[in-house]
OpenMM code with the backbone's topology and positions (N, CA, C; nanometers):
from openmm import Vec3, app, unit

residues = "UNK UNK UNK UNK UNK UNK UNK UNK UNK UNK UNK UNK UNK UNK UNK UNK UNK UNK UNK UNK UNK UNK UNK UNK UNK UNK UNK UNK UNK UNK UNK UNK UNK UNK UNK UNK UNK UNK UNK UNK UNK UNK UNK UNK UNK UNK UNK UNK UNK UNK UNK UNK UNK UNK UNK UNK UNK UNK UNK UNK UNK UNK UNK UNK UNK UNK UNK UNK UNK UNK UNK UNK UNK UNK UNK UNK UNK UNK UNK UNK UNK UNK UNK UNK UNK UNK UNK UNK UNK UNK UNK UNK UNK UNK".split()
positions = [
    Vec3(-0.7342, -1.6467, 0.0805),
    Vec3(-0.7166, -1.5331, 0.1686),
    Vec3(-0.5706, -1.4906, 0.1748),
    Vec3(-0.4826, -1.5890, 0.1696),
    Vec3(-0.3408, -1.5537, 0.1734),
    Vec3(-0.2998, -1.4751, 0.0500),
    Vec3(-0.3570, -1.5117, -0.0653),
    Vec3(-0.3199, -1.4472, -0.1903),
    Vec3(-0.3707, -1.3036, -0.1989),
    Vec3(-0.4788, -1.2737, -0.1277),
    Vec3(-0.5393, -1.1400, -0.1347),
    Vec3(-0.5518, -1.0776, 0.0038),
    Vec3(-0.4526, -1.0983, 0.0838),
    Vec3(-0.4554, -1.0514, 0.2223),
    Vec3(-0.4841, -0.9013, 0.2328),
    Vec3(-0.4222, -0.8209, 0.1482),
    Vec3(-0.4415, -0.6754, 0.1539),
    Vec3(-0.5873, -0.6378, 0.1317),
    Vec3(-0.6555, -0.7097, 0.0462),
    Vec3(-0.7976, -0.6822, 0.0222),
    Vec3(-0.8793, -0.7068, 0.1479),
    Vec3(-0.8551, -0.8176, 0.2149),
    Vec3(-0.9295, -0.8486, 0.3367),
    Vec3(-0.8954, -0.7505, 0.4490),
    Vec3(-0.7700, -0.7130, 0.4589),
    Vec3(-0.7304, -0.6163, 0.5615),
    Vec3(-0.7918, -0.4795, 0.5371),
    Vec3(-0.8139, -0.4423, 0.4121),
    Vec3(-0.8742, -0.3120, 0.3842),
    Vec3(-1.0216, -0.3091, 0.4237),
    Vec3(-1.0889, -0.4216, 0.4147),
    Vec3(-1.2303, -0.4299, 0.4513),
    Vec3(-1.2460, -0.4530, 0.6023),
    Vec3(-1.1560, -0.5258, 0.6618),
    Vec3(-1.1614, -0.5590, 0.8052),
    Vec3(-1.0281, -0.5203, 0.8694),
    Vec3(-1.0071, -0.3911, 0.8924),
    Vec3(-0.8756, -0.3440, 0.9354),
    Vec3(-0.8452, -0.3585, 1.0849),
    Vec3(-0.9462, -0.3854, 1.1664),
    Vec3(-0.9229, -0.3849, 1.3103),
    Vec3(-0.8556, -0.5134, 1.3591),
    Vec3(-0.7793, -0.4998, 1.4673),
    Vec3(-0.7074, -0.6130, 1.5267),
    Vec3(-0.8054, -0.7077, 1.5952),
    Vec3(-0.7602, -0.8270, 1.6213),
    Vec3(-0.8422, -0.9316, 1.6819),
    Vec3(-0.8669, -0.9077, 1.8327),
    Vec3(-0.7971, -0.8124, 1.8918),
    Vec3(-0.8066, -0.7889, 2.0368),
    Vec3(-0.9500, -0.7660, 2.0851),
    Vec3(-1.0281, -0.6892, 2.0102),
    Vec3(-1.1657, -0.6631, 2.0498),
    Vec3(-1.2496, -0.7890, 2.0534),
    Vec3(-1.2289, -0.8761, 1.9566),
    Vec3(-1.3004, -1.0040, 1.9550),
    Vec3(-1.2580, -1.0911, 2.0723),
    Vec3(-1.1280, -1.0989, 2.0964),
    Vec3(-1.0788, -1.1823, 2.2059),
    Vec3(-1.1337, -1.1354, 2.3403),
    Vec3(-1.1413, -1.0045, 2.3600),
    Vec3(-1.1975, -0.9517, 2.4852),
    Vec3(-1.3440, -0.9899, 2.4966),
    Vec3(-1.4194, -0.9744, 2.3889),
    Vec3(-1.5606, -1.0107, 2.3903),
    Vec3(-1.5770, -1.1595, 2.4186),
    Vec3(-1.4932, -1.2443, 2.3588),
    Vec3(-1.5007, -1.3898, 2.3783),
    Vec3(-1.4761, -1.4263, 2.5255),
    Vec3(-1.3869, -1.3520, 2.5890),
    Vec3(-1.3593, -1.3758, 2.7320),
    Vec3(-1.4738, -1.3284, 2.8209),
    Vec3(-1.5643, -1.2486, 2.7660),
    Vec3(-1.6764, -1.1993, 2.8440),
    Vec3(-1.6640, -1.0541, 2.8844),
    Vec3(-1.5584, -0.9876, 2.8404),
    Vec3(-1.5438, -0.8450, 2.8703),
    Vec3(-1.6428, -0.7654, 2.7857),
    Vec3(-1.6981, -0.6585, 2.8406),
    Vec3(-1.7904, -0.5770, 2.7603),
    Vec3(-1.7166, -0.5136, 2.6425),
    Vec3(-1.7846, -0.5039, 2.5296),
    Vec3(-1.7182, -0.4445, 2.4138),
    Vec3(-1.6907, -0.2964, 2.4351),
    Vec3(-1.5830, -0.2497, 2.3770),
    Vec3(-1.5501, -0.1075, 2.3831),
    Vec3(-1.6502, -0.0308, 2.2969),
    Vec3(-1.6654, 0.0951, 2.3269),
    Vec3(-1.7566, 0.1779, 2.2487),
    Vec3(-1.7091, 0.1875, 2.1044),
    Vec3(-1.8031, 0.2039, 2.0142),
    Vec3(-1.7685, 0.2192, 1.8733),
    Vec3(-1.7838, 0.0896, 1.7963),
    Vec3(-1.7553, 0.0977, 1.6699),
    Vec3(-1.7666, -0.0175, 1.5810),
    Vec3(-1.6304, -0.0767, 1.5508),
    Vec3(-1.6312, -0.2041, 1.5204),
    Vec3(-1.5099, -0.2748, 1.4798),
    Vec3(-1.5402, -0.3510, 1.3516),
    Vec3(-1.4408, -0.3700, 1.2721),
    Vec3(-1.4522, -0.4524, 1.1528),
    Vec3(-1.3370, -0.5520, 1.1564),
    Vec3(-1.3682, -0.6737, 1.2021),
    Vec3(-1.2664, -0.7765, 1.2251),
    Vec3(-1.3064, -0.9020, 1.1486),
    Vec3(-1.2142, -0.9555, 1.0723),
    Vec3(-1.2375, -1.0825, 1.0054),
    Vec3(-1.1754, -1.1913, 1.0925),
    Vec3(-1.2582, -1.2867, 1.1330),
    Vec3(-1.2129, -1.3957, 1.2185),
    Vec3(-1.2229, -1.5271, 1.1411),
    Vec3(-1.1172, -1.6029, 1.1436),
    Vec3(-1.1185, -1.7387, 1.0900),
    Vec3(-1.1419, -1.8300, 1.2085),
    Vec3(-1.2548, -1.8963, 1.2102),
    Vec3(-1.2948, -1.9774, 1.3252),
    Vec3(-1.2849, -2.1245, 1.2902),
    Vec3(-1.2241, -2.2020, 1.3770),
    Vec3(-1.2086, -2.3453, 1.3560),
    Vec3(-1.2859, -2.4188, 1.4651),
    Vec3(-1.4039, -2.4722, 1.4336),
    Vec3(-1.4872, -2.5347, 1.5360),
    Vec3(-1.4483, -2.6771, 1.5730),
    Vec3(-1.3549, -2.7356, 1.5010),
    Vec3(-1.3193, -2.8754, 1.5238),
    Vec3(-1.1986, -2.8835, 1.6163),
    Vec3(-1.2132, -2.9652, 1.7206),
    Vec3(-1.1008, -2.9827, 1.8125),
    Vec3(-0.9850, -3.0493, 1.7395),
    Vec3(-0.8656, -3.0106, 1.7756),
    Vec3(-0.7480, -3.0685, 1.7138),
    Vec3(-0.6438, -3.1030, 1.8175),
    Vec3(-0.5449, -3.1774, 1.7746),
    Vec3(-0.4412, -3.2212, 1.8682),
    Vec3(-0.3058, -3.1589, 1.8413),
    Vec3(-0.2965, -3.0808, 1.7335),
    Vec3(-0.1680, -3.0179, 1.7039),
    Vec3(-0.1388, -2.9088, 1.8056),
    Vec3(-0.0138, -2.8974, 1.8422),
    Vec3(0.0270, -2.7925, 1.9366),
    Vec3(0.0008, -2.6529, 1.8849),
    Vec3(0.0168, -2.6358, 1.7538),
    Vec3(0.0028, -2.5023, 1.6965),
    Vec3(-0.1401, -2.4729, 1.6504),
    Vec3(-0.2364, -2.5523, 1.6952),
    Vec3(-0.3760, -2.5312, 1.6563),
    Vec3(-0.4270, -2.4003, 1.7155),
    Vec3(-0.5024, -2.3277, 1.6343),
    Vec3(-0.5663, -2.2041, 1.6788),
    Vec3(-0.7168, -2.2233, 1.6727),
    Vec3(-0.7869, -2.1775, 1.7755),
    Vec3(-0.9324, -2.1841, 1.7739),
    Vec3(-0.9871, -2.0788, 1.6785),
    Vec3(-0.9187, -1.9676, 1.6699),
    Vec3(-0.9511, -1.8625, 1.5744),
    Vec3(-0.8250, -1.7858, 1.5416),
    Vec3(-0.8321, -1.7110, 1.4328),
    Vec3(-0.7182, -1.6292, 1.3911),
    Vec3(-0.7710, -1.5106, 1.3120),
    Vec3(-0.6881, -1.4108, 1.3015),
    Vec3(-0.7223, -1.2926, 1.2222),
    Vec3(-0.6464, -1.2976, 1.0907),
    Vec3(-0.6780, -1.2055, 1.0033),
    Vec3(-0.6058, -1.1970, 0.8761),
    Vec3(-0.4580, -1.1714, 0.9022),
    Vec3(-0.4281, -1.0904, 1.0025),
    Vec3(-0.2878, -1.0615, 1.0350),
    Vec3(-0.2129, -1.1871, 1.0782),
    Vec3(-0.2851, -1.2858, 1.1318),
    Vec3(-0.2220, -1.4091, 1.1777),
    Vec3(-0.2020, -1.5137, 1.0694),
    Vec3(-0.2498, -1.4883, 0.9496),
    Vec3(-0.2393, -1.5870, 0.8416),
    Vec3(-0.0982, -1.6380, 0.8144),
    Vec3(0.0024, -1.5509, 0.8103),
    Vec3(0.1357, -1.6023, 0.7771),
    Vec3(0.1867, -1.7100, 0.8730),
    Vec3(0.1428, -1.7094, 0.9963),
    Vec3(0.1901, -1.8078, 1.0927),
    Vec3(0.1060, -1.9339, 1.1021),
    Vec3(-0.0006, -1.9436, 1.0234),
    Vec3(-0.0892, -2.0600, 1.0300),
    Vec3(-0.0498, -2.1661, 0.9292),
    Vec3(-0.0570, -2.2908, 0.9737),
    Vec3(-0.0383, -2.4044, 0.8824),
    Vec3(-0.1754, -2.4604, 0.8482),
    Vec3(-0.1976, -2.5008, 0.7260),
    Vec3(-0.3266, -2.5600, 0.6902),
    Vec3(-0.3497, -2.6905, 0.7666),
    Vec3(-0.4720, -2.7136, 0.8101),
    Vec3(-0.5069, -2.8396, 0.8757),
    Vec3(-0.5549, -2.9433, 0.7773),
    Vec3(-0.6053, -2.8995, 0.6637),
    Vec3(-0.6664, -2.9899, 0.5671),
    Vec3(-0.6073, -2.9671, 0.4285),
    Vec3(-0.6134, -3.0716, 0.3462),
    Vec3(-0.5612, -3.0611, 0.2091),
    Vec3(-0.6528, -2.9780, 0.1210),
    Vec3(-0.7846, -2.9942, 0.1404),
    Vec3(-0.8804, -2.9260, 0.0538),
    Vec3(-1.0172, -2.9225, 0.1218),
    Vec3(-1.1139, -2.8602, 0.0547),
    Vec3(-1.2484, -2.8474, 0.1120),
    Vec3(-1.3157, -2.9828, 0.1311),
    Vec3(-1.2881, -3.0779, 0.0434),
    Vec3(-1.3479, -3.2109, 0.0555),
    Vec3(-1.3076, -3.2768, 0.1878),
    Vec3(-1.1832, -3.2608, 0.2273),
    Vec3(-1.1373, -3.3194, 0.3535),
    Vec3(-1.2055, -3.2528, 0.4723),
    Vec3(-1.2243, -3.1225, 0.4669),
    Vec3(-1.2949, -3.0507, 0.5743),
    Vec3(-1.4378, -3.1012, 0.5837),
    Vec3(-1.5049, -3.1117, 0.4702),
    Vec3(-1.6437, -3.1581, 0.4681),
    Vec3(-1.6550, -3.2981, 0.5253),
    Vec3(-1.5664, -3.3866, 0.4859),
    Vec3(-1.5684, -3.5234, 0.5376),
    Vec3(-1.5464, -3.5255, 0.6881),
    Vec3(-1.4559, -3.4445, 0.7370),
    Vec3(-1.4291, -3.4375, 0.8810),
    Vec3(-1.5519, -3.3892, 0.9562),
    Vec3(-1.6179, -3.2869, 0.9041),
    Vec3(-1.7389, -3.2350, 0.9692),
    Vec3(-1.8506, -3.3382, 0.9673),
    Vec3(-1.8664, -3.4116, 0.8573),
    Vec3(-1.9707, -3.5131, 0.8493),
    Vec3(-1.9471, -3.6251, 0.9494),
    Vec3(-1.8244, -3.6714, 0.9602),
    Vec3(-1.7919, -3.7767, 1.0563),
    Vec3(-1.8158, -3.7273, 1.1979),
    Vec3(-1.7697, -3.6067, 1.2270),
    Vec3(-1.7876, -3.5504, 1.3605),
    Vec3(-1.9350, -3.5389, 1.3955),
    Vec3(-2.0164, -3.4889, 1.3029),
    Vec3(-2.1595, -3.4734, 1.3286),
    Vec3(-2.2290, -3.6078, 1.3415),
    Vec3(-2.1863, -3.7086, 1.2642),
    Vec3(-2.2443, -3.8419, 1.2745),
    Vec3(-2.2158, -3.9027, 1.4108),
    Vec3(-2.0913, -3.8920, 1.4555),
    Vec3(-2.0530, -3.9457, 1.5863),
    Vec3(-2.1273, -3.8716, 1.6967),
    Vec3(-2.1375, -3.7418, 1.6843),
    Vec3(-2.2090, -3.6616, 1.7833),
    Vec3(-2.3551, -3.7039, 1.7886),
    Vec3(-2.4178, -3.7272, 1.6733),
    Vec3(-2.5569, -3.7704, 1.6689),
    Vec3(-2.5759, -3.9055, 1.7332),
    Vec3(-2.4838, -3.9976, 1.7089),
    Vec3(-2.4921, -4.1307, 1.7692),
    Vec3(-2.4788, -4.1200, 1.9204),
    Vec3(-2.3884, -4.0377, 1.9676),
    Vec3(-2.3704, -4.0210, 2.1113),
    Vec3(-2.4952, -3.9634, 2.1772),
    Vec3(-2.5678, -3.8790, 2.1028),
    Vec3(-2.6887, -3.8176, 2.1566),
    Vec3(-2.8121, -3.9038, 2.1344),
    Vec3(-2.7946, -4.0250, 2.0807),
    Vec3(-2.9057, -4.1170, 2.0602),
    Vec3(-2.9896, -4.0849, 1.9378),
    Vec3(-2.9409, -4.0008, 1.8494),
    Vec3(-3.0153, -3.9674, 1.7291),
    Vec3(-2.9936, -4.0729, 1.6226),
    Vec3(-3.0947, -4.0943, 1.5430),
    Vec3(-3.0812, -4.1867, 1.4299),
    Vec3(-3.0236, -4.1112, 1.3128),
    Vec3(-2.9353, -4.1745, 1.2410),
    Vec3(-2.8782, -4.1150, 1.1222),
    Vec3(-2.9780, -4.1242, 1.0086),
    Vec3(-2.9747, -4.0290, 0.9207),
    Vec3(-3.0633, -4.0284, 0.8047),
    Vec3(-3.0417, -4.1565, 0.7248),
    Vec3(-3.1521, -4.2204, 0.6867),
    Vec3(-3.1426, -4.3431, 0.6072),
    Vec3(-3.1270, -4.4679, 0.6899),
    Vec3(-3.1088, -4.4579, 0.8212),
    Vec3(-3.0949, -4.5792, 0.9033),
    Vec3(-3.2313, -4.6142, 0.9616),
    Vec3(-3.2523, -4.7415, 0.9871),
    Vec3(-3.3823, -4.7826, 1.0431),
    Vec3(-3.3682, -4.8425, 1.1796),
] * unit.nanometer
topology = app.Topology()
chain = topology.addChain("A")
for resn in residues:
    res = topology.addResidue(resn, chain)
    for name in ("N", "CA", "C"):
        topology.addAtom(name, app.Element.getBySymbol(name[0]), res)
């Protein structure tokens, strides 16, 4: 996304403000919006962590993960722990 930022901005030109208002529970403004949101569902401890960001915010973001494999592993561990906490059996366990 960083390498082709202009392409993403041309398809999703609107600012993140409309999304942020909707997330807070404010009614959406009239009309259509085209906003690309990068959403991070995993809680983090870094001070500069963002729950979401727009394409315009890309230059100020630091990567949280080295690659997709690390993200996948983090999600799998998180989901496994969540399942155990909810009393669910993990696949393959007896």
